[in-house]
Wavefront OBJ file of the C-alpha trace (Angstrom):
o trace
v 95.591 46.216 112.803
v 95.398 42.574 113.790
v 96.090 41.334 110.284
v 99.085 43.613 110.038
v 100.669 41.884 113.021
v 101.146 38.808 110.831
v 102.903 40.823 108.159
v 106.565 39.979 107.982
v 108.177 42.978 106.363
v 111.173 42.330 104.190
v 113.929 44.855 103.581
v 113.111 47.874 101.455
v 113.388 46.844 97.829
v 113.166 43.189 98.850
v 111.038 42.460 95.798
v 109.849 38.859 95.525
v 111.154 37.957 98.995
v 108.984 40.600 100.671
v 106.006 39.567 98.538
v 106.397 35.911 99.582
v 106.451 36.962 103.225
v 103.139 38.785 102.785
v 101.544 35.796 101.042
v 102.744 33.303 103.648
v 101.424 35.492 106.455
v 97.883 35.122 105.096
v 97.637 31.743 103.355
v 100.438 29.792 105.010
v 102.902 27.443 103.313
v 100.271 24.909 102.217
v 98.784 26.992 99.401
v 100.722 28.347 96.469
v 99.609 31.807 95.418
v 100.233 33.358 92.029
v 98.998 36.665 90.651
v 96.463 34.786 88.550
v 95.210 32.340 91.165
v 95.757 30.027 94.128
v 96.824 26.374 94.020
v 95.642 24.226 96.939
v 96.878 20.701 97.723
v 94.382 17.877 97.347
v 94.827 16.733 100.947
v 94.349 20.177 102.510
v 92.517 19.770 105.863
v 89.144 21.446 106.021
v 90.212 23.501 109.034
v 93.181 24.863 107.073
v 90.911 25.729 104.151
v 88.577 27.615 106.496
v 91.479 29.512 108.055
v 92.791 30.594 104.660
v 89.358 32.003 103.826
v 89.240 33.922 107.101
v 92.709 35.326 106.513
v 91.852 36.379 102.967
v 88.776 38.196 104.257
v 90.987 40.082 106.689
v 93.435 40.852 103.896
v 90.688 42.371 101.726
v 89.393 44.426 104.657
v 92.846 45.590 105.718
v 93.867 46.534 102.199
v 91.234 49.296 102.126
v 92.692 50.831 105.295
v 96.225 50.405 103.985
v 95.388 52.088 100.695
v 93.679 54.939 102.533
v 96.572 55.550 104.933
v 99.079 55.267 102.086
v 97.127 57.827 100.097
v 96.740 60.230 103.029
v 100.468 60.079 103.666
v 101.257 60.771 100.022
v 98.863 63.688 99.934
v 100.336 65.220 103.103
v 103.929 64.672 102.091
v 103.827 65.297 98.356
v 100.611 67.194 97.626
v 97.442 66.595 95.616
v 99.422 65.664 92.516
v 99.987 62.291 94.175
v 96.400 61.303 93.412
v 97.375 60.913 89.778
v 100.266 58.705 90.813
v 97.979 56.722 93.157
v 95.512 56.081 90.325
v 98.302 54.748 88.134
v 99.777 52.625 90.923
v 96.547 51.051 92.152
v 94.346 50.965 89.052
v 91.513 52.503 91.103
v 89.756 55.681 90.056
v 90.023 59.044 91.782
v 86.615 58.881 93.483
v 87.234 55.415 94.926
v 90.579 56.450 96.376
v 89.099 59.657 97.711
v 86.294 57.685 99.394
v 88.866 55.450 101.074
v 90.763 58.459 102.376
v 87.538 60.180 103.436
v 86.606 57.245 105.681
v 90.128 56.832 107.086
v 90.391 60.504 108.041
v 87.301 60.164 110.218
v 88.724 57.289 112.222
v 92.030 57.701 113.998
v 93.885 54.415 114.265
v 92.901 53.878 117.910
v 89.202 54.174 116.988
v 89.277 51.562 114.228
v 87.917 48.181 115.231
v 89.755 45.115 113.969
v 86.690 42.897 114.346
v 84.699 45.067 111.932
v 85.268 45.686 108.244
v 86.194 48.888 106.489
v 82.632 48.885 105.138
v 81.243 48.883 108.708
v 83.191 52.062 109.424
v 82.089 53.611 106.131
v 78.441 53.143 107.152
v 78.761 55.539 110.113
v 81.175 58.165 108.764
v 78.465 60.834 108.556
v 77.652 60.539 112.257
v 79.410 62.390 115.055
v 82.418 60.610 116.635
v 80.481 59.579 119.789
v 77.699 58.162 117.618
v 80.237 56.387 115.424
v 81.823 54.763 118.465
v 78.426 53.756 119.851
v 77.244 52.036 116.679
v 80.555 50.343 115.976
v 80.670 49.032 119.532
v 77.089 47.800 119.138
v 77.925 46.100 115.831
v 80.946 44.427 117.376
v 78.995 43.178 120.393
v 76.061 41.927 118.315
v 78.301 40.577 115.535
v 76.300 42.518 112.976
v 77.100 42.362 109.282
v 77.540 45.619 107.411
v 73.944 45.414 106.194
v 72.617 44.772 109.697
v 74.495 47.802 110.978
v 73.096 49.922 108.150
v 69.529 48.848 108.925
v 69.956 49.581 112.637
v 71.414 53.042 112.030
v 68.750 53.969 109.491
v 65.971 52.747 111.781
v 67.363 54.862 114.617
v 67.653 57.971 112.441
v 64.124 57.458 111.103
v 62.800 57.177 114.661
v 64.586 60.396 115.627
v 63.165 62.216 112.605
v 59.656 60.970 113.353
v 59.975 62.144 116.962
v 61.105 65.559 115.786
v 58.180 65.719 113.358
v 55.664 64.902 116.088
v 57.119 67.615 118.309
v 56.941 70.069 115.424
v 53.308 69.170 114.713
v 52.491 69.785 118.379
v 54.075 73.204 118.186
v 51.914 74.026 115.161
v 48.783 73.304 117.184
v 49.922 76.000 119.594
v 50.104 78.529 116.718
v 53.883 78.313 116.530
v 54.888 78.755 112.854
v 56.568 75.816 111.177
v 59.965 77.000 109.948
v 61.018 73.872 108.035
v 59.631 70.503 107.057
v 61.240 67.499 108.662
v 63.633 65.373 106.662
v 61.419 62.354 107.348
v 58.385 64.051 105.799
v 60.408 65.075 102.766
v 61.658 61.533 102.227
v 58.123 60.170 102.360
v 57.134 62.528 99.568
v 59.924 61.397 97.305
v 59.036 58.939 94.567
v 61.128 55.847 94.012
v 62.628 55.763 90.544
v 64.336 52.811 88.918
v 67.539 53.888 87.188
v 69.123 51.777 84.452
v 72.806 52.352 83.737
v 74.486 50.826 80.708
v 78.127 49.821 81.256
v 80.710 48.203 79.055
v 82.219 44.908 80.203
v 85.403 46.663 81.291
v 83.474 49.321 83.228
v 81.403 46.677 84.990
v 84.523 44.775 85.973
v 86.147 47.977 87.222
v 83.172 49.059 89.340
v 82.719 45.526 90.651
v 86.279 45.591 91.994
v 85.684 48.948 93.655
v 82.457 47.643 95.217
v 84.177 44.455 96.410
v 86.786 46.569 98.186
v 83.914 47.965 100.266
v 82.398 44.506 100.814
v 79.337 45.380 98.751
v 77.615 44.142 95.564
v 78.112 46.557 92.694
v 74.479 47.731 92.561
v 74.454 48.636 96.255
v 77.830 50.361 95.930
v 76.642 52.471 92.966
v 73.498 53.433 94.885
v 75.594 54.453 97.890
v 77.913 56.553 95.710
v 74.921 58.340 94.164
v 73.431 58.941 97.600
v 76.741 60.315 98.894
v 77.063 62.625 95.887
v 73.532 63.925 96.456
v 74.261 64.696 100.107
v 77.340 66.775 99.383
v 77.038 70.561 99.382
v 77.211 72.436 96.042
v 80.749 73.561 96.909
v 81.818 69.967 97.495
v 80.296 68.846 94.178
v 82.350 71.368 92.267
v 85.539 70.691 94.204
l 1 2 3 4 5 6 7 8 9 10 11 12 13 14 15 16 17 18 19 20 21 22 23 24 25 26 27 28 29 30 31 32 33 34 35 36 37 38 39 40 41 42 43 44 45 46 47 48 49 50 51 52 53 54 55 56 57 58 59 60 61 62 63 64 65 66 67 68 69 70 71 72 73 74 75 76 77 78 79 80 81 82 83 84 85 86 87 88 89 90 91 92 93 94 95 96 97 98 99 100 101 102 103 104 105 106 107 108 109 110 111 112 113 114 115 116 117 118 119 120 121 122 123 124 125 126 127 128 129 130 131 132 133 134 135 136 137 138 139 140 141 142 143 144 145 146 147 148 149 150 151 152 153 154 155 156 157 158 159 160 161 162 163 164 165 166 167 168 169 170 171 172 173 174 175 176 177 178 179 180 181 182 183 184 185 186 187 188 189 190 191 192 193 194 195 196 197 198 199 200 201 202 203 204 205 206 207 208 209 210 211 212 213 214 215 216 217 218 219 220 221 222 223 224 225 226 227 228 229 230 231 232 233 234 235 236 237 238 239
């Protein structure tokens, strides 16, 4: 990926030297980065400050891909038991890591777009590959945010469902039996329910980090996870 091209890899086992190379590749020599924060000089030019922010955004986006590819490799090379090791190494839960890998498996490296976030790709994973490529290309050309892409995709799917429903209604008028109700009609019948979830401070912090990795606020991320769980088949839910 484009951010990876700035990564200066140190020798295996390079320890702090390799870590410094990674930090310098994203924030430059002007800022001092520690595990608990970043120290910026008082005379830092505004342009440099802006560039650091851009680079950090790319780092956050790239890290999701890196984690996913790292996990997929471990699973292929060492088996499912590596998920337990991955959880311990990253501090992320099983479902979050599995979601990362699920998205990465649906996008070969040559189909991933550097100008779009991991969250952009996650929005279209349930579509066919040609549809994925179409919407990602559209998002890149229009410079859509993740939310703008989501709205466009949902509007398109709703229009397709409504068109299918109209065609089905026309067939009914010709005494053709209706075999199934459209998904659009079913969704309109559903009632909206407000769900309140009580979390401890540590749980909230944990889920907030997982949501941030997808570029989403925690409430939207939780809603998306619930929606994804509901759309899985019974076999997938018990897997």
